[in-house]
N, C-alpha and C positions, 0 to 999 in steps of 0.2 A: 504493499501499500504507500501511495504517496502522499503529500501533504505539501502545500504552500508555506514551507517555511525558510524563514531567515533570520540573520544572526543579528541585523541590527538594520537601524534605519538608512544607514549608507546602501544596502543591498534595496530596500524597497524604493530609494530614490533612483536608482538604476532601472528600475522594472520602471516606476512612472516614466522615468524620462524616454524611455523606448515605446511607452504605451502612445506619446503626444508627440514626439519628435521625429522628424525624418531621421532614417539609420544610413550613417555609411556604410554602405555594401560595393564588392568590388570584386575583383580576381587575385586570388592568391595562392600559389604554387605550397603545398604542404605534402609531408607523407601519411595522411592519416588513412586509414580504411576506405571513410567516404570518398576521399580523391582517389582512391584506386579504383574505385566501381564507375567512375565517370572517365569516358573518354576524355571530356573536356570540361574544363571549369566553368562555367556560366555566369554572367554578370548579372545579380538578380534585379538592376536596374534596365534590362532589355532582355525580356523572354517574350516569345509569342510573335515575334517582329510588331512589338510595341513597347517605346521607352512609356517605363513608370516612375511615380515617385512613392516609394515604401514608407509607410505610416502606420499608426495604431498597432505596435505588436506586442507578441506575449514572448518571453523568454524560459526555457525549460531545459534540463539536464537531457543530453542527448543520449542512447541506450550504448554506445560504443565510443563513448568521452567527449569531450566539447560540449557545444551548446547546439542546441536547437531555437531557433527564429522563427516565430510564423508571423506573417506580418503582411498587412494590407497593399496590394498594388494600384494604385488609381493610375489610370489614362486618361487625364480628363478632355471632354469634348474631342474625340477624335474624327469625330464627322462633322457634316456642315449642320445636321440634326439634333446636337449636342446629346448625342449620346457618348456616357463614361463605362467605359469596360474596367471593372473592379473585381479585382481577383485575392485569394488569399494563397500566398505560397510559401513553402518552408526553405529557408537556409540554414546553412549550418557554419559554427566558428569553433576552432580551437583554444580562441585565447580571448574572446570578446574585445579583441583591438578594431581599432576604426579600419576599413578597408580589409578585414579577414573574413566577412560572412561572404560564404560559398552557395548560391542557388542548388538546391537537390529535387525541387518538383514543385508543381502545382498543386495545392489541395481543391480550390474550388472557383468557379469563375461566374460571373453577374455583368449583366448591361443593365445602365440605369439612364433612363429617359429623362431627362430634368424640363424637356421641353413639351413633356407631355405630363404624365400622371403616375409615372415610376414610384413616385415617392408612397402614394397611396397603397400598393398592394404589391410590388416588385420585390423580390427576395434580391437583398443588397449583401455581398460579402465582404461585409468590413467589421471588425473589433473582435478579431480571433484570441480566445482564451483557452489554454490545456487544464485539463483536469480529472485525476483518476478515480474510479470508484472503489468499491469495498476488496474487489478483487484485483485491482490493480489494473484493470482495463483502461487504456488510454480514450479520452474523448476531446472535441473539439467544440466549442459552442462559440456562435458570432449571430451576427443581423445586424439590422436597421429600421429605422421608420418603414412604413408600409406592412410586409408579411412580417416582420417581426422577428423572432430567435429562434435559432435552429440549434440543433446539436447532431454530430456529426461522431462516427465511431474512428480512432486510428490504430495504425499497425504501431504496436510500442516497439518493434524493434528497428523499424525503418523511419518513424515518425509519420511515413505519408499515410493516403486513407485507407482503411483497413481492406477495401474493394479492390486495392491496387491502380485504382483509375487515376493517373497523372497527365496523362495526353493534354496537348493544348487543344481547346474546341472552337471550332469555329462559329460564327456568330447566329447561322441558323439552327444548329444544333444547340445553343445556350438560349436562344429564347424559346424554342421547342419545350427543353426542361422547365424555364420559367414559367412558360403558359401552363405545362400541369401543374407545376407548384402552385400555382394560384388559388387552386381548387382545394389545398390540402388544409384540413382541420387541425385544430390544436390535437394531439398525440398522434395523429396520422405522420406518415413518413412517406419521403420521396426517394427513391433509389439513388440521385444524385444529391441532392441538398440534404437528405439526412430525416430527423424526427422534430416536427413543427412544434415549441415549445410555448411562445408569447406571439400574440399580434404587437406591431407598433410600436418598438422600443428598440434602445440600443446600448452597446456599452455592456453586453453583457458579462457576467463573474458567476461563475457556481465555487463554491466555498464547500471544501467536505470536510466535515468536524464530527470527531471521536467523543463515544461517551458522552451524548447530549442528555441530561437527567432534567425530567420533568418535575416539578416540585411542587406539592398540595398547599394550600394555604397555611396550614400547619407547620410547614418547613420541613416534611416529610418527603424522600425521594420516591413518588407513585410508579415511575417507567423510564429506565434507560434503554438509549439508542445507540448501538453501538457504532453505526457510523448514520449520520444525517447530511443533508445537501442544503444549502442554503442560495438561491439565486437570487442575484443582484441587477438590475437593469434602469435604465435612465429613460424618460421621456420628456418632452417638452422642447422650447427654443434655448438655445444653449447659452445665450445672454439675457435671456427675460426669464420662464418660468420653469426653468430645469427641474425635475423632481427625480429624487432617488427612491426608488420601490425596492422592497424584498419580499420573497416568498420562499417558502421550508416545504420539503418533503425527505420521506427515507428513501425516497429512490430517485437516480442522478434524471432522469428523464422524463418526471412528471411533476409538476409542479401547481398548485391550485391557491387560490386566494380566500381570504376572509369566510367567501360564501360558498366555499368548496367548488367553485368555477375557476374554469382556465384561466391563467394571471394575465392582467392585461387586456380582460375581455370588454366587460359594458364599460367602465370609465375612459377605456381609449377610444370604443365605438362612438359614446357620445360624442368626445369630444370632436371628433373626424365629419358624425353626420351633420353638427351643428353648425359646422364650421369656426368653429372656436380655437383650432390649432392654428397659432400664426404663422408659422413659416409654410405652411401648405396652402391656406386660403387665397394666396397671392397667384399662385400661378396658373390656375385655371375656373376661371368663374363659370363655365358651363360644366363642371364636374360632376358627374352622378357618383358622390360620395358615398350615401346609402348604399347604391348598388355594390360599390367595390367592396366594402367593408364588410358587407353579409355574404360575402363568396364563401365564408368559412361560418362557424361557430361563434355570432356574437352573442353574449349573455347580457341581457340588459339589465341594469341593476347591480352587477357585481361589484365589490370595492376589494382595493387592493391597499396592502402593506405600504405606506409611505414611509419610509426610513429616515426622510430627512427633506426639508424643503427651506425656504425663505425664512428667515426670523431676525430678529434684534434684540439686543438685552436692553434695557431702558436706561441704563446711567451709561451706555458705549457706543460711542459712534461706527464704529467699525462695524458693518454689520455680514452676516452670511447671507450671499445672494445665489440661488441657483446653484446649490451644490449637485455634483454627480461626476460621471464616467471616472471611474476610480478603480480601485482593487482590494481584496483584503488578504490581509496577511496573519502569521502568526510567529511572532518572534521564536527563537530558541529559550527561553527563557517563559515563554506559554502566555504572552500577551497578545491579545487580539488586538489589529490594526485595521482601519477602514482608512485608504488612502484617495483621498478625496480632489478634485480641482473643483472650487469655490470662487466665486466672484463675489466682488463688494460694489455698491452703491456709494459708499463713503467716498470714493474718489472721484466719482462720474459726475459728470456737467450735466448733459443731456438723460435723463431718466424716462421719458415718456412719448409715447408713440400712437399711432393710431392705424388698424388694420383697414385694407382696403374694402372689407365688407363691413366696416363700421364700427365694429368690437374695438374697445380698447385692449391696449397691450399691456402686458406688466412690464413693472421699469426695465429700461435694459443696461448692462454695464460691460464693457470690454475691459475691463480691470480685474486680473483673476490671478489665482495662486494654487500651489500645490498644497495640502494640509493633510495632516497626520493625526485621526483620532482613533482614540481606544473605544472598540466596542465590545458589546457584552451580550449575551444570551439571558433571557429572562425564565421567570419559572416556568412558561408555557412554550418555551424554545423560540419565542421571535428574538431575531435581532434588534438592538436599541445601540445606538451609537452616540458616543460622548459628545456634546454640542461644543465644547471646550476640545483645542490643540492637546496633543499628547506631549508630554511633558515627562516621559520615562516615569508614569507614575507604575505603581506593580499593582497587579490585580490581586486584591486582596479583602478579606471578612470586613465588613464594618458593623459596628453595633448602634442602636440607636442614640446611646449615650453621644457616642464620637460623633456620628452622623448630626445631632444637634447641636453638638459644642462650638462649631466654626460660625452657628449662625446666630447675629445680634438678634436677642429676643425672640428667637425663633422664627426670623422672618427670611423669607426668599424671593427671589424673581422665579418668575413662572410663565414660561412661551406654552401655549396651545397651538401649535403649527398644524399644516397642512393643506392650507388653500395655495395652489401653486400661482395665485396673479396677483397676491399681495405678500410684502413682506410681514411676516407678525411678528408683534412689539410685543416683549413682555410686559407682564402685570404684576402688582406686590400680594403675595398672601403671607400669613400666618400658619406653621403648622402646631398646633395646640398639641399639649402633655395628653389631652384628653381624648386625640385622636380626631378631632375636628380641625378641618381648613376655614379660616375666615380671611376676610380681607375684599380684594376685586373679585373672587369667584369663593364660591363653601364648596362644603364636602366633606370627605373623611378619608384619612390615612391609615395606613400601618406598615411595620416592617416585621419581615419574617424570613427562615432562613439562614443562611448568614451574609446576604445582602440586598435580598428582594425587598420589594417596596409595592404596595399597593395604593391608588389612590382614585378617589371615587370623586368625580369633579360635577356637579349640580350641574344638569342642563347639556352635558357635554359626552362624558364616554366612563367608562371602568378601565383604569390603565394598570398593565404590571410592567414593572421596572427594575430598576437596579439602582440601589445609591452607591456612590464611590467618593473617596477622597479624590481630590484633583484639583491640578492648577485652573484658576478659573480668569478665563482672558479678560472676563469686563471688569476684574477687581486687582488683576497684576499680582496676586497672590494666590496661594494657599487654601482650597474651602472643600466643602461639599457641592456635590452635584447629583442628579437624578435626571435619568433618561429612560424613558416607556415608552410603551405601545399601545392605544384604544384599541380593546375588544372587538366593537361594534364596528368604528369608522374606520379604523385600520391607522389612525393619524399619530403623530409622536407629540410628547410630552416632554418638555426639559424643564430643569429646576438650577438655580444657582443660588450659593445661599448668599445672604448680606452681611458679607465679613469685611471687616477692615484692614486693610493691610496694612 
């Protein structure tokens, strides 16, 4: 079994850099086994008679030494009709040095037609990420807006497709495959593209967790999963209303939402059908959105887990805006890290705009950075992400006494997040020792187990979360924080203690 484990944030930074930046690739002669098997080492930037830019990559150890790099190859607008050939290819490097990456083979190919309606229903071979199941089998998850996320089994010895298909496809074959795949429902498979996991999402990551414990409200372990899988995806306009979604499963190739429906179904379908999804609504006013989105199984009214969306602390100018498109890691010390790309409106002058269909857009920011956030699993196995940046804190138990000791008069700032079109601002509440919540909202709270917390917010939701000692961004000091997941809405809750620096 293999898990994405790193020894330090230096390794995380390298992988995150590869996720977002163009990779320096080229020819290099080596004595490796992989090089001996190829008659000629091919430049990864020029395959299939097309020139490509390699972006959005994932890096894993190769079975025969060195590293495999799964990267997107994008040939932008290669004809007058603005077709983009978008592929996922495999490269190998013995050293990770610049210009050492050698082309191995093509994994997937797609064609995106931005002049027409491709973003609504087409498969796009973007954002590859490798994951291993409990038996050590190797898989690739990938996809983008429109058809969404797919998963494909790979050969763990070669790093290529399990079915051995690596030849360069002509345009007609690709279009035929894509036409076939458009009617593929969630849970069904296509011979070339693999199994369909979600609709209309991108930046997919599957994290394989071990010994995941479900804990009762009395703090007793009621069930333990030897292997559990978490799917993280993103949706929205990268600079405006990007939202981070999660789902969980005891199977690597089947994920559902809070309603028990396929993840990214009703919420996404509603956005497309009503034309509220800003980047798509401007491409074609005559597009039959409902017809395209219902070519497969749209489930109305289903709810996703929103792991993080835009928010702001009440006393801190620096907001978190449109978070997403990152990865999940576990350090060798056992700390779970979510590396995310986040933006901020605090440095942006022009923040608002209007879509061409008359709907207002969420505020936009071009100011972004990569941030590391610790994440946890709550008592029902949901991923909950610390709203504060990771500062080398240990993942450890905390008592109620310690939790409250950092808060002046038991006062906290509370964020009830989830709306992708607004920046949710914190309000002030008091966690009273009798278990009641007073202040801007009311409700009840209690702690159980070694760090679990339950908050029942009147008029909102029942939240299960985790309490932790953490560096507080808004206070510039150590305090206590809470991150929790709503069990009906699927929206997150964040709390930071009112701690004097």
